[in-house]
GUTOR-870499 format. One record per atom (N, C-alpha, C): x, y, z; atom name; residue number from 1. Coordinates in steps of 0.2 Angstrom, whole numbers, m for minus. Layout:
residues N
X  Y  Z  CA  NUM
...
This chain:
residues 395
4  m6  0  N  1
0  0  0  CA  1
4  6  0  C  1
2  12  m3  N  2
6  18  m3  CA  2
1  24  m2  C  2
4  29  1  N  3
0  35  2  CA  3
2  40  m4  C  3
m3  43  m7  N  4
m1  46  m13  CA  4
2  53  m12  C  4
1  56  m6  N  5
4  62  m5  CA  5
12  62  m4  C  5
14  68  m7  N  6
22  69  m6  CA  6
23  74  m1  C  6
26  73  5  N  7
26  77  10  CA  7
33  81  10  C  7
33  87  12  N  8
39  91  13  CA  8
43  89  19  C  8
39  86  24  N  9
42  84  30  CA  9
38  79  33  C  9
42  73  35  N  10
39  68  39  CA  10
42  68  46  C  10
38  67  51  N  11
41  67  58  CA  11
39  61  61  C  11
44  58  64  N  12
43  52  68  CA  12
44  53  75  C  12
38  54  79  N  13
38  55  86  CA  13
34  62  87  C  13
28  61  91  N  14
24  67  92  CA  14
24  69  100  C  14
30  68  103  N  15
31  71  109  CA  15
32  79  109  C  15
34  82  114  N  16
34  89  114  CA  16
38  92  109  C  16
44  89  108  N  17
48  92  103  CA  17
46  90  96  C  17
44  84  94  N  18
41  82  88  CA  18
35  86  86  C  18
31  87  91  N  19
24  90  90  CA  19
26  98  88  C  19
30  101  92  N  20
32  108  91  CA  20
35  109  84  C  20
39  104  82  N  21
42  105  75  CA  21
36  104  70  C  21
32  100  71  N  22
26  99  66  CA  22
22  105  66  C  22
20  108  71  N  23
16  114  72  CA  23
20  120  68  C  23
26  121  69  N  24
30  126  66  CA  24
30  125  59  C  24
31  119  56  N  25
32  117  49  CA  25
25  118  46  C  25
20  116  49  N  26
13  117  46  CA  26
11  125  46  C  26
13  129  51  N  27
12  136  50  CA  27
16  139  45  C  27
22  136  43  N  28
26  139  38  CA  28
24  137  31  C  28
18  133  31  N  29
16  131  24  CA  29
18  125  22  C  29
22  121  26  N  30
24  114  23  CA  30
19  109  24  C  30
19  104  19  N  31
15  98  20  CA  31
18  93  25  C  31
15  91  30  N  32
18  88  35  CA  32
14  81  37  C  32
18  76  38  N  33
15  70  41  CA  33
18  68  47  C  33
14  66  53  N  34
17  65  59  CA  34
15  58  61  C  34
20  54  64  N  35
18  47  66  CA  35
20  47  73  C  35
15  44  77  N  36
16  43  84  CA  36
14  36  86  C  36
19  32  89  N  37
18  25  91  CA  37
12  24  96  C  37
12  29  101  N  38
7  28  106  CA  38
0  29  103  C  38
m5  27  106  N  39
m12  28  104  CA  39
m15  35  105  C  39
m20  37  102  N  40
m23  43  103  CA  40
m26  43  111  C  40
m29  38  113  N  41
m31  37  120  CA  41
m25  38  125  C  41
m20  35  123  N  42
m14  36  128  CA  42
m11  43  128  C  42
m11  46  123  N  43
m9  53  123  CA  43
m14  58  126  C  43
m20  56  125  N  44
m26  61  128  CA  44
m27  60  136  C  44
m24  54  138  N  45
m25  53  146  CA  45
m20  57  150  C  45
m23  58  156  N  46
m18  62  161  CA  46
m12  57  163  C  46
m7  61  164  N  47
m1  57  166  CA  47
m1  56  174  C  47
m2  50  176  N  48
m2  49  183  CA  48
4  51  187  C  48
9  52  184  N  49
16  54  187  CA  49
17  61  187  C  49
12  65  184  N  50
13  72  184  CA  50
20  75  182  C  50
23  71  177  N  51
30  73  175  CA  51
30  80  172  C  51
35  84  174  N  52
35  91  172  CA  52
42  93  170  C  52
42  99  166  N  53
48  101  164  CA  53
49  109  165  C  53
55  112  166  N  54
56  119  166  CA  54
56  121  159  C  54
51  125  157  N  55
51  128  150  CA  55
54  135  151  C  55
60  135  148  N  56
64  142  149  CA  56
61  147  145  C  56
62  153  147  N  57
59  159  143  CA  57
60  159  136  C  57
67  157  134  N  58
68  156  126  CA  58
63  151  123  C  58
62  145  126  N  59
58  140  123  CA  59
51  143  124  C  59
49  146  129  N  60
42  149  130  CA  60
41  154  124  C  60
46  158  122  N  61
44  162  116  CA  61
43  159  110  C  61
47  153  109  N  62
46  149  103  CA  62
39  146  103  C  62
37  143  108  N  63
30  140  109  CA  63
25  146  108  C  63
26  152  111  N  64
21  157  110  CA  64
20  159  103  C  64
26  159  99  N  65
26  160  92  CA  65
21  155  88  C  65
20  150  91  N  66
16  144  88  CA  66
9  145  91  C  66
8  149  95  N  67
1  150  98  CA  67
0  146  105  C  67
5  144  108  N  68
5  140  114  CA  68
8  144  119  C  68
4  146  125  N  69
7  150  130  CA  69
8  146  136  C  69
15  145  138  N  70
16  141  144  CA  70
13  144  150  C  70
12  150  150  N  71
9  154  156  CA  71
2  151  158  C  71
m1  149  153  N  72
m8  146  154  CA  72
m8  139  156  C  72
m2  135  156  N  73
m1  128  157  CA  73
2  126  163  C  73
6  131  166  N  74
10  129  172  CA  74
11  135  177  C  74
16  134  181  N  75
18  139  186  CA  75
24  143  184  C  75
25  149  185  N  76
30  153  184  CA  76
36  152  188  C  76
42  153  186  N  77
48  152  190  CA  77
52  159  189  C  77
52  163  195  N  78
55  170  195  CA  78
62  170  197  C  78
63  165  202  N  79
70  165  205  CA  79
72  158  206  C  79
79  157  206  N  80
82  151  207  CA  80
87  151  213  C  80
87  146  217  N  81
91  146  223  CA  81
95  139  222  C  81
102  140  222  N  82
106  134  221  CA  82
111  134  227  C  82
112  129  230  N  83
117  128  236  CA  83
120  121  237  C  83
126  121  239  N  84
130  115  240  CA  84
128  112  247  C  84
126  106  247  N  85
124  103  253  CA  85
130  101  257  C  85
136  101  254  N  86
142  99  257  CA  86
147  105  259  C  86
144  111  258  N  87
148  117  259  CA  87
144  122  261  C  87
146  128  260  N  88
142  134  262  CA  88
141  139  256  C  88
143  136  250  N  89
142  140  244  CA  89
135  140  241  C  89
133  146  238  N  90
126  146  236  CA  90
126  152  230  C  90
121  151  226  N  91
120  156  220  CA  91
112  158  220  C  91
111  164  220  N  92
104  166  219  CA  92
103  169  212  C  92
99  166  208  N  93
98  169  201  CA  93
91  172  201  C  93
90  178  199  N  94
84  181  199  CA  94
82  184  192  C  94
77  183  189  N  95
75  185  182  CA  95
76  192  182  C  95
74  196  187  N  96
74  203  186  CA  96
80  206  185  C  96
86  203  187  N  97
92  205  186  CA  97
94  205  179  C  97
91  202  175  N  98
92  202  168  CA  98
87  205  164  C  98
83  209  167  N  99
77  213  164  CA  99
71  209  162  C  99
70  203  165  N  100
65  199  163  CA  100
60  198  170  C  100
54  196  169  N  101
50  195  175  CA  101
50  187  177  C  101
53  183  173  N  102
53  176  175  CA  102
58  172  171  C  102
61  167  174  N  103
66  162  171  CA  103
62  157  166  C  103
56  156  168  N  104
52  151  163  CA  104
46  149  167  C  104
43  143  165  N  105
38  140  168  CA  105
39  133  169  C  105
36  130  175  N  106
36  123  176  CA  106
29  120  173  C  106
30  116  168  N  107
24  114  165  CA  107
23  106  165  C  107
18  103  166  N  108
17  96  165  CA  108
18  94  158  C  108
22  89  157  N  109
24  87  150  CA  109
18  85  146  C  109
13  81  149  N  110
7  79  146  CA  110
3  85  144  C  110
2  90  148  N  111
m2  95  146  CA  111
0  99  141  C  111
7  100  140  N  112
10  104  135  CA  112
9  100  128  C  112
11  94  129  N  113
10  89  123  CA  113
3  89  120  C  113
m2  89  125  N  114
m9  89  123  CA  114
m11  96  120  C  114
m8  101  122  N  115
m10  108  119  CA  115
m7  108  112  C  115
m1  105  111  N  116
2  105  104  CA  116
m2  101  100  C  116
m4  95  102  N  117
m8  90  98  CA  117
m15  94  96  C  117
m18  97  101  N  118
m24  100  99  CA  118
m23  106  94  C  118
m18  110  95  N  119
m16  115  90  CA  119
m15  112  83  C  119
m12  106  82  N  120
m11  103  76  CA  120
m18  100  73  C  120
m22  97  77  N  121
m28  95  75  CA  121
m33  101  73  C  121
m32  107  77  N  122
m36  113  75  CA  122
m34  116  68  C  122
m27  114  66  N  123
m25  117  60  CA  123
m26  112  54  C  123
m29  106  56  N  124
m30  102  51  CA  124
m25  97  49  C  124
m20  96  54  N  125
m15  91  53  CA  125
m16  85  58  C  125
m18  80  55  N  126
m20  74  59  CA  126
m14  69  61  C  126
m13  69  67  N  127
m7  64  69  CA  127
m9  57  67  C  127
m4  53  65  N  128
m5  46  64  CA  128
m4  42  70  C  128
m9  42  75  N  129
m8  39  81  CA  129
m7  31  80  C  129
m4  28  85  N  130
m3  20  85  CA  130
0  18  78  C  130
4  22  75  N  131
8  20  69  CA  131
15  22  70  C  131
20  17  69  N  132
27  19  70  CA  132
30  18  64  C  132
35  22  62  N  133
39  21  56  CA  133
44  15  57  C  133
43  10  54  N  134
47  4  55  CA  134
53  3  50  C  134
52  6  44  N  135
57  6  39  CA  135
58  12  35  C  135
64  14  33  N  136
65  20  29  CA  136
71  19  24  C  136
70  22  19  N  137
76  22  14  CA  137
75  28  10  C  137
81  31  7  N  138
81  37  3  CA  138
85  36  m4  C  138
82  39  m9  N  139
86  40  m15  CA  139
89  47  m15  C  139
91  49  m21  N  140
94  56  m22  CA  140
89  61  m21  C  140
82  60  m22  N  141
77  65  m22  CA  141
72  64  m16  C  141
71  58  m14  N  142
65  56  m10  CA  142
67  52  m4  C  142
63  53  2  N  143
64  48  8  CA  143
57  44  7  C  143
58  38  8  N  144
52  33  8  CA  144
52  30  15  C  144
46  30  18  N  145
45  27  25  CA  145
39  22  24  C  145
39  17  29  N  146
33  13  29  CA  146
32  11  37  C  146
25  10  38  N  147
24  8  45  CA  147
23  0  45  C  147
21  m2  51  N  148
21  m10  52  CA  148
16  m13  47  C  148
11  m9  45  N  149
6  m12  41  CA  149
8  m12  34  C  149
14  m9  32  N  150
17  m9  25  CA  150
14  m3  22  C  150
11  2  25  N  151
8  8  21  CA  151
14  12  20  C  151
15  15  14  N  152
21  19  13  CA  152
19  26  12  C  152
24  30  14  N  153
24  38  13  CA  153
30  40  10  C  153
30  45  7  N  154
36  48  4  CA  154
37  56  5  C  154
43  58  5  N  155
43  65  6  CA  155
51  68  5  C  155
52  74  7  N  156
58  77  6  CA  156
63  75  11  C  156
60  75  18  N  157
65  74  23  CA  157
61  71  29  C  157
65  67  33  N  158
62  63  39  CA  158
66  66  45  C  158
62  69  49  N  159
64  71  56  CA  159
63  66  61  C  159
68  64  65  N  160
67  59  70  CA  160
67  62  77  C  160
62  61  80  N  161
61  64  87  CA  161
58  58  91  C  161
61  53  92  N  162
58  47  95  CA  162
60  46  102  C  162
65  49  104  N  163
68  48  111  CA  163
74  44  111  C  163
77  43  116  N  164
84  40  117  CA  164
85  34  113  C  164
80  29  114  N  165
81  23  111  CA  165
78  22  104  C  165
79  27  100  N  166
76  27  93  CA  166
79  22  89  C  166
75  17  86  N  167
78  13  81  CA  167
80  16  75  C  167
76  21  73  N  168
78  24  66  CA  168
85  28  67  C  168
87  30  72  N  169
93  33  73  CA  169
99  28  71  C  169
98  22  74  N  170
102  17  73  CA  170
102  14  66  C  170
96  14  63  N  171
96  12  56  CA  171
98  17  51  C  171
97  23  52  N  172
98  28  46  CA  172
104  33  47  C  172
106  34  54  N  173
111  39  55  CA  173
118  35  55  C  173
118  29  59  N  174
124  25  59  CA  174
130  29  61  C  174
130  33  66  N  175
135  36  69  CA  175
137  34  76  C  175
143  35  78  N  176
145  33  85  CA  176
141  38  90  C  176
139  35  95  N  177
135  39  100  CA  177
139  39  107  C  177
140  45  109  N  178
144  45  116  CA  178
138  44  121  C  178
140  40  126  N  179
136  38  132  CA  179
140  38  138  C  179
137  41  143  N  180
140  41  150  CA  180
135  39  155  C  180
136  34  159  N  181
132  32  164  CA  181
134  36  170  C  181
129  40  173  N  182
130  44  179  CA  182
131  40  185  C  182
128  34  185  N  183
128  30  191  CA  183
123  32  196  C  183
118  36  193  N  184
112  39  197  CA  184
105  37  194  C  184
100  37  198  N  185
93  37  196  CA  185
90  43  198  C  185
85  45  194  N  186
81  51  196  CA  186
75  49  198  C  186
73  52  204  N  187
66  50  207  CA  187
62  56  206  C  187
56  56  203  N  188
52  61  202  CA  188
45  60  205  C  188
42  66  207  N  189
35  65  210  CA  189
33  72  211  C  189
26  73  213  N  190
23  79  215  CA  190
22  79  222  C  190
24  84  226  N  191
23  84  233  CA  191
19  90  235  C  191
15  89  241  N  192
11  95  243  CA  192
16  98  249  C  192
16  105  249  N  193
21  108  253  CA  193
17  113  258  C  193
20  114  264  N  194
17  118  269  CA  194
17  125  268  C  194
22  128  265  N  195
23  135  263  CA  195
23  136  256  C  195
21  142  254  N  196
20  144  247  CA  196
28  144  244  C  196
28  141  238  N  197
35  141  234  CA  197
37  148  232  C  197
32  153  232  N  198
34  160  229  CA  198
37  160  223  C  198
36  155  219  N  199
39  155  212  CA  199
47  154  212  C  199
49  151  217  N  200
56  150  217  CA  200
58  142  216  C  200
63  141  212  N  201
65  135  210  CA  201
71  133  215  C  201
72  128  218  N  202
77  126  222  CA  202
81  120  220  C  202
88  121  220  N  203
92  115  219  CA  203
97  114  224  C  203
98  109  227  N  204
103  107  232  CA  204
107  102  230  C  204
114  103  230  N  205
119  98  228  CA  205
121  94  234  C  205
119  87  234  N  206
121  83  239  CA  206
126  78  236  C  206
130  75  241  N  207
135  71  239  CA  207
133  65  235  C  207
127  63  236  N  208
124  57  232  CA  208
120  59  225  C  208
120  66  224  N  209
117  68  218  CA  209
112  74  220  C  209
111  78  215  N  210
107  85  216  CA  210
99  83  217  C  210
96  88  221  N  211
89  87  223  CA  211
86  94  221  C  211
81  94  216  N  212
78  100  214  CA  212
71  99  216  C  212
68  105  219  N  213
62  106  221  CA  213
59  112  217  C  213
54  111  213  N  214
52  116  208  CA  214
45  118  209  C  214
43  125  208  N  215
37  127  209  CA  215
32  124  204  C  215
26  121  207  N  216
21  118  203  CA  216
15  121  204  C  216
10  120  200  N  217
3  123  201  CA  217
0  120  207  C  217
m4  124  210  N  218
m9  122  216  CA  218
m13  117  213  C  218
m16  112  218  N  219
m21  107  216  CA  219
m28  110  216  C  219
m33  106  214  N  220
m39  109  213  CA  220
m42  112  219  C  220
m39  111  225  N  221
m42  114  232  CA  221
m38  120  233  C  221
m33  122  229  N  222
m29  128  231  CA  222
m23  126  235  C  222
m21  120  236  N  223
m16  118  241  CA  223
m9  118  237  C  223
m4  121  240  N  224
3  122  236  CA  224
6  116  235  C  224
9  115  229  N  225
13  109  227  CA  225
19  111  224  C  225
24  106  224  N  226
30  107  221  CA  226
32  100  217  C  226
36  101  212  N  227
38  95  208  CA  227
45  94  210  C  227
47  87  212  N  228
54  86  214  CA  228
57  81  209  C  228
64  82  208  N  229
68  78  204  CA  229
74  77  209  C  229
74  71  211  N  230
79  69  216  CA  230
84  64  213  C  230
90  66  211  N  231
95  62  208  CA  231
99  59  213  C  231
100  52  214  N  232
104  49  219  CA  232
107  43  216  C  232
113  41  219  N  233
116  35  217  CA  233
112  29  218  C  233
113  24  213  N  234
108  19  213  CA  234
106  16  219  C  234
111  14  224  N  235
109  11  230  CA  235
104  16  234  C  235
106  22  234  N  236
102  27  238  CA  236
95  28  235  C  236
95  28  228  N  237
88  28  225  CA  237
84  22  226  C  237
87  16  226  N  238
83  10  227  CA  238
80  10  235  C  238
84  13  239  N  239
82  13  246  CA  239
76  18  247  C  239
77  24  244  N  240
72  29  244  CA  240
65  26  241  C  240
66  23  235  N  241
60  21  232  CA  241
56  15  236  C  241
60  12  240  N  242
57  6  244  CA  242
53  9  250  C  242
55  15  252  N  243
51  18  258  CA  243
44  19  257  C  243
40  19  262  N  244
33  21  262  CA  244
33  29  261  C  244
27  32  260  N  245
27  39  259  CA  245
29  43  265  C  245
27  41  270  N  246
29  45  276  CA  246
36  45  277  C  246
39  39  277  N  247
47  39  278  CA  247
50  43  272  C  247
48  42  266  N  248
51  46  261  CA  248
51  53  262  C  248
45  56  264  N  249
44  63  265  CA  249
49  65  270  C  249
50  61  275  N  250
54  63  281  CA  250
61  63  278  C  250
63  58  274  N  251
70  59  271  CA  251
71  65  266  C  251
66  66  263  N  252
66  72  258  CA  252
67  79  262  C  252
63  79  268  N  253
64  85  272  CA  253
71  86  275  C  253
74  80  277  N  254
81  80  280  CA  254
86  82  274  C  254
85  80  268  N  255
89  81  263  CA  255
89  89  260  C  255
82  91  260  N  256
81  98  257  CA  256
82  103  262  C  256
79  103  268  N  257
79  108  273  CA  257
72  111  274  C  257
71  116  278  N  258
65  119  280  CA  258
62  125  276  C  258
65  126  270  N  259
63  132  266  CA  259
55  132  264  C  259
53  126  263  N  260
46  126  261  CA  260
41  123  267  C  260
44  122  273  N  261
40  119  278  CA  261
41  111  277  C  261
36  108  280  N  262
35  101  280  CA  262
32  99  273  C  262
35  93  270  N  263
31  90  265  CA  263
26  86  267  C  263
20  88  265  N  264
14  85  268  CA  264
11  79  265  C  264
12  78  259  N  265
9  73  255  CA  265
13  72  248  C  265
12  66  245  N  266
16  65  239  CA  266
12  61  234  C  266
13  62  228  N  267
9  58  223  CA  267
13  52  221  C  267
12  49  216  N  268
15  43  214  CA  268
22  45  212  C  268
27  40  214  N  269
34  41  213  CA  269
36  37  207  C  269
41  39  203  N  270
44  35  198  CA  270
51  36  198  C  270
55  32  195  N  271
62  33  194  CA  271
65  30  188  C  271
71  33  186  N  272
74  31  179  CA  272
81  32  180  C  272
85  28  177  N  273
92  29  177  CA  273
95  35  173  C  273
100  38  175  N  274
102  44  172  CA  274
109  42  168  C  274
109  45  162  N  275
115  44  158  CA  275
115  50  153  C  275
121  51  150  N  276
122  56  145  CA  276
122  52  138  C  276
120  56  133  N  277
120  53  126  CA  277
121  59  122  C  277
125  58  117  N  278
126  63  111  CA  278
128  59  105  C  278
124  60  100  N  279
126  57  93  CA  279
131  61  90  C  279
136  58  87  N  280
142  62  84  CA  280
140  65  77  C  280
134  63  75  N  281
131  66  69  CA  281
124  66  69  C  281
121  72  67  N  282
114  73  67  CA  282
110  71  61  C  282
114  71  55  N  283
112  71  49  CA  283
113  64  45  C  283
108  61  42  N  284
109  55  38  CA  284
106  57  31  C  284
105  52  27  N  285
103  53  20  CA  285
95  55  21  C  285
94  61  19  N  286
87  64  20  CA  286
84  62  26  C  286
88  62  32  N  287
85  61  38  CA  287
89  66  43  C  287
86  67  49  N  288
89  72  54  CA  288
87  70  61  C  288
91  71  65  N  289
89  70  72  CA  289
88  76  76  C  289
84  76  81  N  290
83  82  86  CA  290
80  79  92  C  290
80  83  97  N  291
78  82  104  CA  291
82  76  107  C  291
79  72  111  N  292
82  67  115  CA  292
85  61  110  C  292
83  61  104  N  293
86  56  99  CA  293
93  58  98  C  293
94  65  98  N  294
101  67  96  CA  294
105  68  103  C  294
102  69  108  N  295
106  71  114  CA  295
102  70  121  C  295
105  68  126  N  296
102  67  132  CA  296
107  70  138  C  296
104  74  142  N  297
108  77  147  CA  297
105  76  154  C  297
110  77  159  N  298
108  76  166  CA  298
102  81  168  C  298
97  79  172  N  299
91  84  173  CA  299
93  90  178  C  299
99  90  180  N  300
101  95  186  CA  300
99  102  184  C  300
100  104  177  N  301
99  111  175  CA  301
92  112  172  C  301
88  106  171  N  302
82  107  168  CA  302
82  109  160  C  302
88  107  157  N  303
89  109  150  CA  303
86  105  145  C  303
85  98  146  N  304
84  93  141  CA  304
79  95  136  C  304
73  96  138  N  305
67  98  133  CA  305
69  105  129  C  305
72  109  133  N  306
73  116  130  CA  306
78  115  124  C  306
83  111  125  N  307
88  110  120  CA  307
84  107  114  C  307
79  103  115  N  308
75  100  110  CA  308
71  105  106  C  308
68  110  110  N  309
64  115  107  CA  309
69  120  103  C  309
75  121  105  N  310
80  125  101  CA  310
82  121  94  C  310
82  114  95  N  311
83  110  89  CA  311
77  112  84  C  311
71  111  86  N  312
65  112  82  CA  312
65  119  79  C  312
67  124  83  N  313
66  131  80  CA  313
72  132  75  C  313
78  129  76  N  314
83  130  71  CA  314
82  126  65  C  314
79  120  66  N  315
78  116  60  CA  315
73  119  55  C  315
68  122  58  N  316
63  125  54  CA  316
65  131  50  C  316
70  135  54  N  317
73  140  51  CA  317
77  138  45  C  317
81  133  45  N  318
85  130  40  CA  318
81  128  34  C  318
75  125  36  N  319
71  122  30  CA  319
68  128  27  C  319
65  133  30  N  320
61  138  27  CA  320
66  143  23  C  320
72  144  25  N  321
77  147  22  CA  321
79  144  15  C  321
80  137  16  N  322
82  133  10  CA  322
76  134  5  C  322
70  133  7  N  323
64  133  3  CA  323
63  140  m1  C  323
65  145  3  N  324
65  152  0  CA  324
70  153  m6  C  324
75  149  m5  N  325
81  150  m10  CA  325
80  144  m15  C  325
74  141  m15  N  326
73  135  m20  CA  326
79  130  m19  C  326
81  128  m13  N  327
85  123  m12  CA  327
82  117  m9  C  327
84  111  m11  N  328
82  105  m8  CA  328
84  104  m1  C  328
79  105  4  N  329
81  105  11  CA  329
83  98  14  C  329
82  93  10  N  330
84  86  12  CA  330
91  84  10  C  330
95  88  7  N  331
101  86  5  CA  331
106  87  11  C  331
112  84  11  N  332
116  84  17  CA  332
119  91  17  C  332
120  95  12  N  333
123  101  12  CA  333
119  106  16  C  333
112  106  15  N  334
108  110  19  CA  334
107  108  26  C  334
106  102  27  N  335
105  99  34  CA  335
111  100  38  C  335
117  101  35  N  336
123  102  39  CA  336
123  109  42  C  336
119  113  39  N  337
118  120  43  CA  337
115  119  49  C  337
110  115  49  N  338
107  114  56  CA  338
111  111  61  C  338
115  105  59  N  339
120  102  63  CA  339
125  107  66  C  339
128  111  61  N  340
133  116  63  CA  340
130  121  68  C  340
124  123  68  N  341
121  127  73  CA  341
119  124  79  C  341
117  118  79  N  342
115  115  86  CA  342
120  110  89  C  342
124  107  86  N  343
128  102  89  CA  343
133  105  94  C  343
136  111  93  N  344
141  114  98  CA  344
137  115  105  C  344
131  118  104  N  345
127  120  110  CA  345
125  114  114  C  345
123  109  110  N  346
121  103  114  CA  346
126  99  117  C  346
132  98  113  N  347
138  95  116  CA  347
140  98  122  C  347
141  105  122  N  348
144  108  128  CA  348
139  107  134  C  348
133  107  132  N  349
128  107  138  CA  349
128  100  141  C  349
129  94  137  N  350
129  88  139  CA  350
135  87  143  C  350
141  89  141  N  351
147  88  145  CA  351
147  93  151  C  351
145  99  151  N  352
144  103  157  CA  352
140  100  162  C  352
134  98  160  N  353
130  95  165  CA  353
133  89  169  C  353
136  85  165  N  354
140  79  167  CA  354
145  81  172  C  354
149  86  170  N  355
155  88  174  CA  355
152  91  181  C  355
147  95  181  N  356
144  98  187  CA  356
141  92  191  C  356
138  87  188  N  357
136  82  193  CA  357
142  78  196  C  357
147  77  193  N  358
153  74  196  CA  358
156  78  201  C  358
156  85  199  N  359
160  90  204  CA  359
156  90  210  C  359
150  90  210  N  360
146  91  217  CA  360
144  85  220  C  360
144  79  216  N  361
143  73  220  CA  361
150  70  222  C  361
153  74  227  N  362
160  72  229  CA  362
160  75  236  C  362
163  70  240  N  363
164  72  247  CA  363
171  76  249  C  363
175  76  244  N  364
181  79  245  CA  364
181  86  248  C  364
184  87  253  N  365
184  94  257  CA  365
188  99  252  C  365
193  97  249  N  366
196  102  244  CA  366
192  104  239  C  366
188  100  236  N  367
183  102  231  CA  367
177  106  233  C  367
175  104  240  N  368
170  108  243  CA  368
172  115  244  C  368
179  117  245  N  369
181  123  246  CA  369
181  127  239  C  369
184  123  234  N  370
184  126  228  CA  370
177  128  225  C  370
172  124  227  N  371
165  125  225  CA  371
162  131  228  C  371
164  132  235  N  372
162  138  238  CA  372
164  144  235  C  372
171  144  234  N  373
174  150  231  CA  373
171  151  224  C  373
170  146  220  N  374
167  147  214  CA  374
160  150  214  C  374
156  148  219  N  375
149  151  220  CA  375
149  158  222  C  375
154  159  227  N  376
155  166  229  CA  376
157  171  224  C  376
162  169  220  N  377
164  173  214  CA  377
158  174  209  C  377
154  169  208  N  378
149  170  203  CA  378
144  175  206  C  378
142  174  212  N  379
137  178  215  CA  379
139  186  215  C  379
146  187  216  N  380
148  194  217  CA  380
150  197  210  C  380
151  193  205  N  381
153  196  198  CA  381
147  197  194  C  381
145  203  194  N  382
138  204  190  CA  382
138  202  183  C  382
143  203  179  N  383
142  201  172  CA  383
142  193  172  C  383
145  189  176  N  384
145  182  176  CA  384
138  180  178  C  384
136  183  183  N  385
129  181  186  CA  385
124  182  181  C  385
124  188  177  N  386
119  189  172  CA  386
120  184  166  C  386
126  182  165  N  387
127  177  159  CA  387
123  171  161  C  387
124  169  168  N  388
121  162  170  CA  388
114  163  170  C  388
111  169  172  N  389
104  170  171  CA  389
101  169  164  C  389
105  172  160  N  390
103  172  153  CA  390
103  165  150  C  390
108  161  152  N  391
109  154  150  CA  391
103  150  153  C  391
101  151  159  N  392
96  147  162  CA  392
89  149  159  C  392
88  155  156  N  393
82  157  152  CA  393
82  155  145  C  393
88  152  143  N  394
89  150  136  CA  394
89  156  131  C  394
92  161  133  N  395
92  167  129  CA  395
99  169  126  C  395
């Protein structure tokens, strides 16, 4: 079987990054086909884990240009407090010091994804739910893809946004992939807090891994909540996951401190192993990688999905520029412009997040003193501090 349409862009994966690329491409006037292996019902259901991401200001502006306002979907982050659990060093990052009113928003992943899907449907672009691209090959002019049922589609370019375990990356890009196991698991959950978070994001570096407590939207009864990402070495994480809720909240309070009062209740917990990933090449024959398929970072800086949004924004710029100049945007020469623009930023972020995790997950007194001095210097040197704030905002 074959689909008669010839698409400008075929996208495999309708998560937050893939869906944002699809919406940007559709609004740019491209003919787009989107494949998502999950069912429509699965994508429309609420996420029982309330998984959330920090959508930085830069990413928020990209989404706003597509008609998606993160302010309507989540809780604003106006300030960030970072401190070393093994020393006395700390950094305070305030959006107002950079002339902005917020660093970003904490938004539930599923809510943002659903908003993007609704916008696509509203624009007449129907996602192929429950259909996964299982094979693909290209000739000099066209990319051909097929799903498990053998239905074929063809187009100018295939964008792969399937996540870290992408089979298409392995089949089409065939490039070495850098991987580093951090030796940690991340525990995520929503917690109910005694005191208002006042739109402050907290991150405490512990010897076993960083603990982030992020401002989350109030529940239906107006009770304050926060979203936690607790990264801990495997043995510690397994111990924490085995605790009942009462004991876990006690351990959380001991690790975090009294800034938000007592943690009163917790939603469902989940955990997953942490590792870095970076493909040495983003471009194949009429195929391109973006988002977690191309790179994966430690969650300590909340940059993962924001890097993916930057990928999507850059890729659509490259495609639309090539289209305007009557170039074939599926060629390697055009796609290397995207790779050249995005790979340095992504690689530096992957390596920096890994280095920070190793630097702070260390009980060495000498390193603790160096960290304290580094944090003190950062807090006192205004240009450095403003640079860090702009980086956190994705600007």
